[in-house]
N, C-alpha and C positions, 0 to 999 in steps of 0.2 A: 467544462465539466469539472465538478469538484471531486475531491478524493472519495467522499462517501458514495457519491453517485457511481464512480468507477468501481468501487468495491461491490456495490449492489448489482452492477451490471455483470461483474465476473462471477459472483456467487449470490444469485437472487433468493436463495433459500436460507440465507444466513442473516440474522439481525445483529449487525456490527455495533449498533448503538448501545447494546446492553453489556458488551464485553470491555473489560479494562485491559486485557492483554490478548490480542488476536492469536499470537503464536502459542502461548501457554494454554489457552482455552481450546486450541485445536481448530480454530477457524481458518487459519492460513498455514499451509505447509510450504516447503521450499518450492514446489512446483507452482503453487498459487502466487508466491512472491515473484517468481520469474515472470509469470503472466501479468501480474500487476505492474511490474516495472515496464514491461512492453506497452501496456495501456497508458501508463502515466507519460512515458516518452512520446507516444503518438499523440495523445490529447494535449500535451503541454509543449510540444515541439522542443524537447530537451533531450539530452543524453546523460543518463545517470551513471556515474562512475561505479565500477565494480567494488571500490572501497566502501561505497555507501550501501551496498546490497548485503546487509547483515540483519539478522532477526531483530535486533534492538530498534532499528529504524522502521519496523513494520508492526509494532505491538498495538498501535492505536492510530486513529485518524490524526491526532495531534502530533505523534511521533513522525508520521509520514509527511505531514505538512511542514514540520520543523526541518526535516531532511531536505525537502524540496525548496526551502527558502534560498539556499545557496545557488539554485539554478535559475532564479528569477532575474 
């Protein structure tokens, strides 16, 4: 499952494709990010370091994918 599909699964009422900054636009709050981290870890069989759970890594699909690169 790709990042965009996971985002849509978590918040199916949000169009993530039109936002340039999920955090600034209010699409993701800290609770959403924690839920997203759990879903990413489960779907990708990885463990995301606490150091990487910062808003900058969750502003866009590209930012999330860039952060995930180190876990591949």
